[in-house]
C-alpha positions, 0 to 999 in steps of 0.5 A, a space after each residue: 499499499 502506498 499513502 499519498 498526501 497533497 498539499 499546497 493548495 489555496 487561493 490565488 489570483 489569476 496570473 499567479 503561482 502555486 506549488 502543490 506537493 504530494 508525499 508518498 509513504 508506505 511501499 515507496 520501495 516500488 517504482 511508480 509513474 506519478 500523475 496529477 489529475 484535477 477535477 472542477 465542479 461538475 466536470 469529469 476528472 482531467 489528466 494534468 501531467 505525469 512523470 516518468 519513475 526516474 523522474 527523466 521523462 514528463 508529460 503534460 495536457 495540452 491545457 497546461 503545457 508550458 505553464 505547469 512543471 512536474 518534478 520528483 524528489 526520490 530522497 523525499 518520496 514527493 512529487 511536486 506540481 509547479 504551476 505558473 500563470 494560473 487561469 481561473 479555468 485552473 480552479 479544481 481539486 487537484 489529486 496525485 496518484 501513483 500507478 505501478 504499471 503504467 506506461 508512456 502511452 496510457 499514463 493519462 488514463 486514470 482508472 490505471 492508477 493503483 493509489 490516490 490522495 485525497 486532493 488539494 483545492 485550488 482556486 484561481 480568481 480572475 
């Protein structure tokens, strides 16, 4: 089992920045693809981005490409989502998730992820 805990959400004005953290505990000896997803009220969960097991590769949804950056610190078992140039449409609950068997081709598919955090609210005001 892996437990994931997000933090860093909050209220920010459009154009501002936030950095979300996702701390993993439990079976961190295994290697996971780590993903970030978000869900706005009344909308389906949306893939934001993911980072490979080594941290050497990252992948982003078109909506956030160029504004968001994912990184991971293996020593701290923590994954980060740096969000810049935030827009009101970025308002959502953000979730991190861990996928044991994901490959590059499927890492945007939330159903494949094995573990999820509880989410953190990000609100961007206009």
